[in-house]
C-alpha positions in Angstrom: 49.4 -11.2 4.4 52.0 -10.5 7.0 50.8 -8.6 10.0 54.2 -8.1 11.5 57.7 -8.0 9.9 61.1 -7.8 11.6 64.3 -7.2 9.8 67.7 -7.4 11.3 66.5 -6.8 14.9 69.4 -6.2 17.4 69.5 -5.2 21.0 72.5 -4.5 23.0 72.9 -3.8 26.6 76.3 -2.2 27.0 78.8 -4.7 25.6 76.1 -7.7 25.7 74.3 -8.5 22.6 71.0 -9.8 23.9 69.4 -10.0 20.3 71.4 -10.1 17.0 70.0 -9.6 13.8 66.7 -11.5 13.9 64.4 -11.7 11.2 60.7 -12.6 11.7 57.5 -12.7 9.6 54.1 -13.4 11.3 51.1 -13.8 9.2 47.6 -12.5 10.0 45.7 -14.9 12.1 48.9 -17.0 12.9 49.8 -18.4 16.3 53.6 -18.1 16.3 55.7 -19.8 18.8 59.1 -18.1 20.1 61.1 -20.8 21.6 64.7 -21.4 23.0 66.7 -22.0 26.2 66.8 -19.5 29.2 68.7 -16.3 28.1 68.0 -16.9 24.2 66.5 -13.3 23.9 62.8 -14.4 23.4 61.5 -11.8 26.0 63.7 -9.1 24.6 62.3 -9.7 21.2 58.8 -9.4 22.7 59.8 -6.3 24.7 60.9 -4.7 21.4 57.8 -5.5 19.6 55.6 -4.2 22.4 57.7 -0.9 22.7 59.2 -1.7 26.3 62.8 -1.6 24.6 63.7 0.2 21.6 66.2 -1.9 19.3 69.6 -0.9 18.9 69.4 -1.9 15.0 66.8 -3.2 12.8 63.2 -2.3 12.0 59.6 -3.6 13.1 56.8 -2.9 10.7 53.1 -3.6 11.9 50.4 -3.6 9.5 52.5 -1.9 6.9 53.6 1.0 9.4 57.1 1.3 10.7 56.8 1.3 14.5 60.5 0.7 15.2 60.9 4.0 17.3 57.1 4.3 18.3 56.4 4.3 22.2 54.5 1.4 23.8 51.4 3.4 24.3 51.2 4.4 20.6 51.7 0.5 19.6 48.8 -0.2 21.9 46.4 2.3 20.1 47.5 0.4 16.9 46.5 -2.8 18.1 49.5 -4.6 19.9 48.9 -6.0 23.5 51.1 -7.7 25.8 50.7 -10.3 28.8 53.8 -10.4 30.7 55.4 -13.3 32.6 54.3 -11.9 35.9 50.7 -11.1 36.6 50.5 -7.3 35.9 47.2 -6.6 37.4 45.8 -3.9 39.8 45.1 -6.2 42.6 43.3 -3.8 44.9 40.7 -3.5 42.1 38.0 -6.0 41.0 38.2 -8.2 38.0 35.7 -6.1 36.1 37.6 -2.9 37.0 40.9 -4.2 35.7 39.5 -5.0 32.3 37.9 -1.5 32.0 41.2 -0.1 33.0 42.8 -2.0 30.0 39.9 -0.7 27.8 41.0 3.1 28.4 44.2 2.5 26.1 41.6 2.7 23.3 39.5 5.5 24.9 39.0 8.5 22.6 38.1 11.0 25.5 40.6 13.6 26.5 41.6 14.2 30.0 39.2 17.3 30.6 36.3 15.3 29.5 37.1 12.5 31.9 37.8 14.8 34.7 34.7 16.7 34.6 32.7 13.4 33.7 30.3 14.8 31.3 27.2 13.1 29.7 29.5 11.6 26.8 32.2 10.2 29.3 29.2 8.6 31.4 27.8 7.0 28.4 31.2 5.7 27.3 31.7 4.1 30.6 28.7 2.2 30.5 29.7 0.9 27.2 33.0 -0.1 28.5 31.5 -1.9 31.2 29.3 -3.7 29.1 31.9 -4.6 26.7 34.3 -5.7 29.7 31.8 -8.0 30.9 31.5 -9.7 27.4 35.3 -10.1 27.6 35.1 -11.5 30.8 32.3 -13.9 29.5 34.6 -14.9 26.8 37.4 -15.9 29.0 35.5 -17.6 31.5 35.5 -15.2 34.4 32.2 -13.4 34.2 31.0 -15.0 37.4 34.0 -13.4 39.1 33.5 -9.8 37.9 33.0 -8.3 41.2 35.8 -10.5 43.0 39.0 -8.5 43.8 41.8 -9.6 41.5 44.1 -10.5 44.5 41.6 -13.2 45.5 41.9 -15.1 42.3 43.9 -18.4 41.8 46.9 -18.3 39.6 45.4 -19.8 36.4 42.4 -17.4 36.8 44.6 -14.4 37.2 46.7 -15.4 34.0 43.3 -15.6 32.2 42.3 -12.1 33.7 45.6 -10.7 32.2 44.5 -11.9 28.7 41.2 -10.4 29.3 42.8 -7.1 30.2 44.9 -7.1 27.1 41.6 -7.9 25.0 40.5 -4.6 26.6 42.5 -2.6 24.1 41.2 -4.5 21.2 44.4 -5.9 19.8 45.0 -7.5 16.6 48.4 -8.7 17.7 48.7 -10.4 21.1 52.1 -10.9 22.9 52.1 -13.8 25.5 55.3 -14.2 27.6 55.2 -17.7 29.2 51.3 -17.8 29.7 51.5 -21.3 31.0 54.2 -20.8 33.7 53.2 -22.2 37.1 49.8 -23.7 35.9 48.6 -27.1 36.7 47.4 -29.4 33.8 43.6 -28.2 33.7 44.5 -24.6 33.8 47.2 -25.3 31.0 44.7 -26.9 28.7 42.1 -24.1 29.6 44.7 -21.4 28.4 45.7 -23.1 25.4 41.9 -23.5 24.4 41.7 -19.8 25.1 44.5 -18.7 22.7 43.1 -20.9 20.2 39.6 -19.1 20.5 41.1 -15.8 20.3 42.5 -16.6 16.7 39.4 -18.8 15.5 36.6 -16.4 16.8 38.3 -13.0 17.0 41.0 -13.4 14.3 43.7 -12.1 16.8 47.2 -13.0 15.8 49.5 -14.4 18.6 53.1 -14.6 19.3 53.7 -17.1 22.3 57.0 -17.3 24.2 56.6 -20.6 26.1 59.0 -23.3 27.7 56.1 -25.9 27.6 57.2 -27.8 24.4 54.1 -29.8 24.4 51.9 -27.0 24.5 53.7 -25.4 21.6 53.5 -28.6 19.5 49.7 -28.7 20.1 49.1 -24.9 19.6 51.4 -23.2 17.0 51.5 -23.7 13.3 54.8 -22.0 13.1 57.8 -21.8 15.5 61.2 -19.7 15.5 64.2 -21.0 17.6 66.4 -18.5 19.3 69.7 -19.3 20.9 72.2 -16.9 22.3 70.2 -14.0 20.9 70.3 -15.4 17.2 67.6 -17.2 15.1 68.6 -20.9 15.0 65.8 -22.1 12.8 62.2 -21.8 11.9 59.5 -24.0 10.8 56.7 -26.2 12.0 57.0 -26.7 15.9 57.6 -30.5 15.3 60.3 -29.7 12.7 62.0 -27.3 15.3 62.0 -29.7 18.2 63.0 -32.7 16.3 66.1 -30.7 14.9 69.4 -32.1 16.4 70.7 -28.5 17.1 67.4 -27.6 18.9 67.6 -30.8 21.0 71.0 -29.9 22.1 70.6 -26.4 22.8 67.1 -26.3 24.3 65.9 -29.9 25.4 69.3 -31.3 26.1 71.4 -33.8 24.3 69.5 -37.2 24.0 66.0 -35.8 24.7 63.1 -35.5 22.1 59.7 -34.1 22.6 56.9 -36.8 22.3 
């Protein structure tokens, strides 16, 4: 069953067509790779799915609901979470506090209840803390719960970004270049984490990534964009072996192995 369906999605910035009539269908529980050369429109597509940008044309249907014009916070409440290219963290807060902050996207208390900190709010905060510790344990950061986020190495900061996203209980996770700047060990850990999100929590994931080897090993389904248009889709191997993709993305005469 499709969790996400995109039809004729387009985004113009003035006279520039960043994305042109892209169709995409992502099944429940799938790890979908969105690949292509720099400037192909990959992050723009993620921005439209997450609600950072509203499309110029087209529609986005998530879990049977048309969210094309919905604001980002409403999409988060529906179950769409985004991890950006840069580490979007509260660096002056602890690792645990960052995850708790992410959890408030799904919090049901009103402003007045939180402001006056009634008994129900204190009980809720205790549950959020317990749940946040569970998330940190899942991503391998529980021993660093009281460490300041700014002090974490890059790979751990990326894992924390995923943990913050998990705080809002997503069913769809959007990962924008999650492996950028990572060494081999960190890359393997992140790939394993993304697999675990699907295998143990049933989270569907769309990954924008330039690391072709990682896409080959991680994703079942890949979509290739070039100049804002969908060039092709299929298995990752089918995509990276296609001569058009080799020329546009990898460079003429190169192949992924």
